[in-house]
C-alpha positions in Angstrom: -2.9 -18.2 3.1 -1.1 -17.5 6.4 1.6 -15.1 7.5 3.1 -16.5 10.7 -0.1 -17.2 12.7 -2.4 -14.8 10.9 -4.9 -16.6 8.7 -6.2 -14.7 5.6 -8.1 -17.4 3.8 -8.1 -17.7 0.0 -7.4 -14.8 -2.4 -6.3 -12.2 0.1 -6.2 -8.6 -1.2 -4.0 -6.1 0.7 -3.8 -2.3 0.6 -0.3 -1.2 -0.3 1.7 1.1 2.0 1.8 4.6 0.4 3.2 7.8 1.8 0.6 10.6 2.2 -2.2 8.1 1.3 -2.6 5.3 3.8 -3.4 7.3 6.9 -5.8 6.0 9.5 -9.0 7.3 7.7 -8.2 5.7 4.4 -7.1 2.4 5.9 -10.3 2.1 7.8 -12.4 2.9 4.7 -10.5 0.3 2.6 -11.0 -2.2 5.4 -14.7 -1.6 5.4 -14.7 -2.4 1.7 -12.9 -5.7 2.1 -9.1 -5.1 2.2 -7.7 -8.1 4.1 -4.7 -6.3 5.5 -3.7 -2.6 5.4 -0.3 -0.9 5.8 0.6 2.4 7.3 2.5 5.1 5.5 6.2 4.2 5.8 8.1 5.3 8.9 11.6 6.7 8.8 13.7 4.8 11.4 15.9 7.9 11.9 12.9 10.2 12.4 11.2 7.7 14.7 14.1 7.4 17.1 14.4 11.2 17.1 10.7 11.4 18.2 9.6 13.5 15.3 5.9 14.2 15.9 4.8 13.7 12.4 6.5 10.3 12.3 5.2 9.3 15.7 1.6 9.9 14.5 2.1 7.2 11.8 2.3 4.6 14.6 -1.4 5.2 15.4 -3.3 2.0 14.7 -6.8 0.9 15.7 -8.4 -2.4 16.6 -11.0 -2.1 13.8 -8.3 -2.1 11.1 -6.5 -5.3 12.1 -4.6 -7.1 10.8 -2.5 -4.0 10.1 1.2 -3.7 9.3 3.6 -0.8 10.2 6.3 -0.3 7.6 9.7 1.2 8.4 12.7 2.2 6.3 16.3 3.1 6.8 19.9 2.3 5.7 21.7 1.5 9.0 21.4 -1.5 11.3 21.2 0.2 14.7 18.5 2.8 13.9 16.4 0.1 12.1 16.6 -2.2 15.1 15.7 0.6 17.6 12.8 1.7 15.3 11.6 -1.9 15.0 11.5 -2.2 18.8 9.5 1.0 19.1 7.1 -0.2 16.5 6.7 -3.5 18.2 5.7 -1.7 21.4 2.5 -0.4 19.7 1.5 -4.0 18.8 1.0 -4.1 15.0 0.2 -7.5 13.6 3.2 -7.3 11.2 6.4 -5.2 10.9 7.2 -4.6 7.3 10.6 -3.3 6.0 10.6 -1.1 2.9 13.3 -1.9 0.4 11.2 -0.7 -2.5 10.4 3.0 -2.4 11.9 4.5 -5.6 11.6 8.3 -4.9 14.8 10.2 -5.1 14.8 11.7 -1.6 14.6 8.2 -0.2 16.6 6.0 -2.7 19.5 8.5 -3.1 20.2 8.1 0.6 20.5 4.4 0.2 17.1 3.8 1.8 14.0 2.1 0.3 14.9 0.8 -3.2 18.3 2.3 -2.7 19.2 -0.7 -0.6 19.1 -2.8 -3.8 22.5 -1.4 -4.5 23.9 -2.8 -1.3 22.5 -6.3 -1.0 24.8 -7.4 1.9 23.7 -4.4 4.0 20.1 -5.1 3.0 20.4 -8.6 4.3 22.3 -7.5 7.4 19.5 -5.1 8.3 16.8 -7.7 7.7 18.5 -10.3 9.8 19.1 -7.8 12.7 15.4 -6.6 12.7 14.1 -10.2 12.6 16.3 -11.1 15.6 15.4 -8.0 17.5 11.6 -8.4 17.7 9.0 -11.1 18.2 6.4 -9.6 15.8 6.4 -11.2 12.3 8.7 -9.3 10.0 8.0 -9.1 6.3 9.8 -7.2 3.4 8.5 -5.2 0.4 10.9 -4.6 -2.5 11.3 -4.4 -6.3 12.8 -6.6 -9.0 16.1 -4.9 -8.7 17.8 -1.5 -9.2 17.6 -1.4 -13.0 17.1 -3.6 -16.0 20.6 -5.0 -15.7 20.4 -6.0 -12.1 17.1 -7.8 -11.6 18.2 -9.9 -8.6 14.8 -10.6 -7.0 14.7 -14.4 -7.5 18.0 -14.9 -5.6 17.3 -12.1 -3.2 13.9 -13.7 -2.2 15.6 -16.8 -1.1 18.3 -14.9 0.9 15.6 -12.8 2.6 13.7 -16.0 3.5 16.9 -17.3 5.1 17.0 -14.1 7.2 13.7 -15.2 8.8 11.1 -13.0 7.2 7.6 -14.4 7.2 6.4 -13.1 3.8 7.8 -11.1 0.8 6.0 -8.5 -1.3 7.4 -7.8 -4.7 6.5 -4.8 -6.9 7.0 -5.8 -10.5 9.2 -2.9 -11.5 12.8 -1.9 -11.0 13.8 1.2 -9.1 14.9 2.8 -12.4 11.4 2.4 -13.8 9.8 4.3 -10.9 6.1 3.9 -11.8 6.5 4.0 -15.6 5.9 1.3 -18.0 4.1 -1.9 -17.2 4.7 -4.0 -14.1 6.4 -7.3 -15.0 5.1 -10.2 -12.9 7.3 -12.8 -14.7 10.0 -12.8 -12.0 7.4 -12.8 -9.3 6.1 -16.1 -10.8 9.7 -17.4 -10.9 10.0 -16.9 -7.2 6.9 -19.0 -6.7 8.4 -21.7 -8.9 11.5 -22.0 -6.7 11.0 -25.2 -4.7 13.1 -23.8 -1.9 10.7 -21.0 -1.3 8.1 -21.6 1.4 7.1 -18.2 2.7 4.0 -16.4 1.1 4.8 -14.2 -1.9 2.6 -11.1 -2.4 2.5 -9.5 -5.8 2.1 -5.8 -6.4 2.0 -3.5 -9.5 -0.7 -2.5 -11.9 -3.6 -4.5 -10.4 -6.4 -2.2 -11.5 -9.3 -4.5 -12.0 -10.9 -7.7 -10.6 -9.9 -9.6 -13.8 -6.3 -8.6 -13.5 -6.2 -9.7 -9.8 -7.6 -13.1 -10.8 -5.0 -13.5 -13.5 -2.2 -12.7 -11.1 -3.4 -15.4 -8.7 -3.9 -18.0 -11.4 -1.0 -17.2 -13.8 1.8 -16.4 -11.3 0.7 -18.4 -8.3 1.0 -15.6 -5.8 -0.4 -16.0 -2.3 -1.8 -12.5 -2.1 -2.2 -9.5 -4.3 -1.5 -5.9 -3.2 -3.4 -2.9 -4.6 -1.9 0.5 -4.5 -2.6 3.4 -6.8 -5.8 1.8 -8.2 -7.4 2.5 -4.8 -7.1 6.2 -5.2 -10.6 7.7 -5.2 -12.2 4.2 -5.4 -11.8 2.3 -2.1 -14.7 0.1 -3.3 -12.2 -1.6 -5.6 -11.5 -4.1 -2.8 -15.2 -5.0 -2.7 -15.3 -5.4 -6.5 -12.1 -7.6 -6.6 -13.1 -9.8 -3.7 -16.6 -10.4 -5.1 -15.1 -11.4 -8.5 -12.6 -13.7 -7.0 -15.0 -15.5 -4.7 -18.2 -15.4 -6.7 -16.8 -15.7 -10.2 -18.7 -12.7 -11.5 -18.7 -9.0 -11.3 -20.3 -7.3 -8.3 -23.4 -5.1 -8.9 -21.8 -1.7 -9.6 -22.5 1.1 -7.3 -24.5 3.9 -8.8 -22.9 7.3 -9.4 -24.8 8.6 -6.4 -23.6 5.8 -4.2 -20.0 6.4 -5.2 -20.4 10.1 -4.6 -21.7 9.2 -1.1 -18.5 7.2 -0.5 -16.3 10.0 -1.6 -18.1 12.4 0.7 -17.6 10.0 3.5 -13.9 9.8 2.7 -13.7 13.6 2.7 -15.5 13.9 6.1 -13.5 11.2 7.7 -10.2 12.6 6.4 -11.1 15.9 8.0 -12.3 14.2 11.2 -9.0 12.3 11.6 -6.5 14.9 10.3 -8.1 18.3 10.8 -9.8 20.5 8.2 -6.9 21.8 6.2 -4.6 18.7 6.3 -7.6 16.5 5.8 -8.7 18.4 2.6 -5.1 18.5 1.3 -4.8 14.8 1.8 -8.1 13.9 0.2 -7.4 16.0 -2.9 -5.2 13.3 -4.3 -8.1 10.9 -4.3 -10.6 13.3 -5.7 -8.2 14.2 -8.5 -7.6 10.5 -9.3 -11.0 8.9 -8.9 -12.2 7.2 -12.1 -15.7 8.2 -11.2 -15.2 11.7 -12.5 -13.1 10.9 -15.6 -14.6 11.8 -18.9 -17.5 13.9 -17.6 -18.6 16.5 -20.1 -17.7 20.1 -19.3 -16.3 19.0 -16.0 -13.1 21.1 -16.0 -14.4 24.2 -14.2 -16.0 22.1 -11.5 -12.8 20.0 -11.1 -10.7 23.1 -10.6 -13.2 24.4 -8.1 -13.2 21.1 -6.3 -9.4 20.9 -6.0 -9.1 24.4 -4.8 -11.7 24.2 -2.0 -10.1 24.9 1.4 -13.1 24.5 3.7 -15.1 21.3 4.4 -18.5 22.9 3.8 -17.4 24.4 0.5 -16.0 21.1 -0.7 -19.1 19.1 0.3 -21.3 21.7 -1.5 -19.2 21.3 -4.7 -19.5 17.5 -4.5 -23.3 17.9 -4.2 -23.4 20.1 -7.3 -21.3 17.5 -9.2 -23.8 14.7 -8.2 -26.8 16.8 -9.2 -25.3 17.6 -12.6 -24.1 14.2 -13.6 -26.2 11.6 -11.8 -28.5 9.8 -14.1 
């Protein structure tokens, strides 16, 4: 599979763009475990052209994470074009436009998935960004605003006509947020459209190697994107890719090996972001990791782990968890 001139080979697996998740440290970790492409946290066009420091930091990309995409969002043409030009200057491999974020503070302003309520403006922005930059432009969106307005099959073709080089579709409406099951049926319909020729990337509820394989085979997608299933288990990319390419499950990591990976994630998060922000960032992964689900009498240690504010203290707690539960 190719996006513009970027060759990904067969069965590419991408790390989804996620706010407060896909910082540099986590992207690099997922890349080491086999993610074929990683995406930054999304970048507000308005904040970027105002030179907001926290937004500018999101443009930091590194050679070892390539190919890497920077994702922008907004609801007006001129700021999106200006933001796209600034993003192009830092040389990402791909510029992605977010028309899919469902959270209220984004969508209620008409940004992210909010643009699904204004398709003409959505297409105007897309066309203007494509025309303004030379870097390949892609789009990530959802099935539609709600159950009664699932427009993605027609929208996909219109976006292709704007000149985008690939389309990612999350199999939920904005109204669903992240509830219910992702519906890949319409993603498959896009692939069945003989007029579509750009790559289609499927996203939503890919939590296992078996599900990733089903998505490729049943819906015909060109790539699969993994989001929340990567929380606290960056090794999911290694497991999925092994299953897809070898036809069998990878030898599972031991509890100790997984704990070593989580410790590495903690250290690197602190190294990249600083002690307090790094620990706050990595808590989401420690809270979500399936490695620690269902452990007997784990609640007191879990509370202690998620309240730790110093790196040494957190690492010591993780060591105690390993010593208690490793077989």
